[in-house]
N, C-alpha and C positions, 0 to 999 in steps of 0.2 A: 513589242514593248515590254520591258522588262517587269517582272512582278512587283518589286520595291515602287516604281513610278505608277504602275496601276494602283496600287493600294493607296498612295498619298492621293491621285485623282479622287478614288472613292471617297476618302476622308473628309475632302474638301467639298465634295457636292454633297455628302451628308449633311457639312457644317452649314453650307449654303441654305440647303433645303429647310433645315431647322430654323434658323435664323430666320428664312422669308416667313416660314409659318407663324412665328411667334409674331411678328411683326403685324402681320394679317390677323392673327387672333385680338391683338391688341386693338388694331383699328376699327374692328367688328365689336368689341367691348366685352368680347367671351374669356379673354386670357385668365384671370383669376379662376373662373370655374374650370377651366380644361386644367389647368395647373393642380386642382383641388383633386379632380377625378384622376388625374396621372398619379397621385402622391398615393392614393389608397390603393391604386391597382400595384403598383410600386413596390408596396408594402408587403403586398400578396405575392410577387414574383420574386422578390430579391433571393431568397434562399434558394429557388431552383437556377438563378443566373449564377451566383455564387457556384454553386455545384459544378454547372457547365463550363465556367470560366476556370474551375479549380482554384477559386480564392477562397483562402482559409487565415488571413491576417489583415490588419489593417493595414501595412504596406501594399500589401495584394491589391486592395480595393483600387487605390490611387496609382500604382504603377501600370497594372495589368490594364486599366481603362484608358490611361495616357497612352499605352502602347497600343491598343486595339483603333481607338479614335484618332489617336493622333492632333487632339484638340490642346489641351491644356498640358502644360509643362511642370506637372506634380512632381515634389519633391517633398520626402518624409522624414522626420526627426523623430528621434526616440526622446521622450524627456523622463523626468522621475516617475511621472502619474500617468503617462499614455504616450500622448502622440502629436505632433502639430505637423500638418500637410500644407505645403504652401505653393502657389502655382503665379507666376509672374506675366504669363500670356496666355491667351485663350484665343483660338481661331474663333469662334462660337459668339464672344463678347464682343471682338473687333468686328466681325460681319454684323452682328444684329445690330451695332452702335451705327455701323454706315447705312443699313437699311432702313432706318427710323427711330432705334432707340429703346424699341421694346425688350423687356430683362426676359432670357430664357434660362437664368440661371436654376432656378429652383425647380422647375418642372421636367429640365432636361439634363440637368446636371447634379446639383445639390442632392435634392430629395432622393434621386436615383441611388447616388451615394451613399447618403445617410441611410436610407432601406438596408442595403447591402451591409454596411457595418453594423447597424442593429441586427440584423440576421447572422452575423457571424458566430456568435457562441452566447445563447440564451442566459447561460448561468453566470457571465461575468457582465455586472450592470456596466453602463458606457455614459458619460453624458458627453453629446456630440454639439460643438457650438459652433456656428459659422460666424467666424469674427470680421470678414470683410471679403468682398467678392471685388472683382476687377470692373464692374459694372459702375461702380462708386469710387474705388479706392484702385491704389496700385498694386494689389495684389489680391488672388483670393486666398484666406487661411482658415483653416478648420482645424478646431483642436478635437481631439479624442481622448478623454480622460476617463480611468475607473473610478467608479463611485465608492 
């Protein structure tokens, strides 16, 4: 089997495992607590992850993660006061909806990206806003503005 096909299979298997876990956590009534614990840990590990992945810019966060995980089709647009990142499809959201509808966005996608964005450059203030997600709207949209 060629390497590209193996990568896609692993990406799909990973997204399926997360979607299944999120739905189980929701059914057990522990999803919110797990998301909160993950958020704390992600804030601590984001600088190391940025370094390991060679992430140095806002664009890198979205585009590198899209390339590695093959999940959401992020595009990034530079604006006058920062950036806007948009995704119009996401395997994880689609799978989570099919498996029961629990929301995987914060604990497994948005919170890690926000932590990585926040860890990029501590000297430049950033205001990061999640404007919409594919769980509730027709796209995920995140704005990253300089304060």
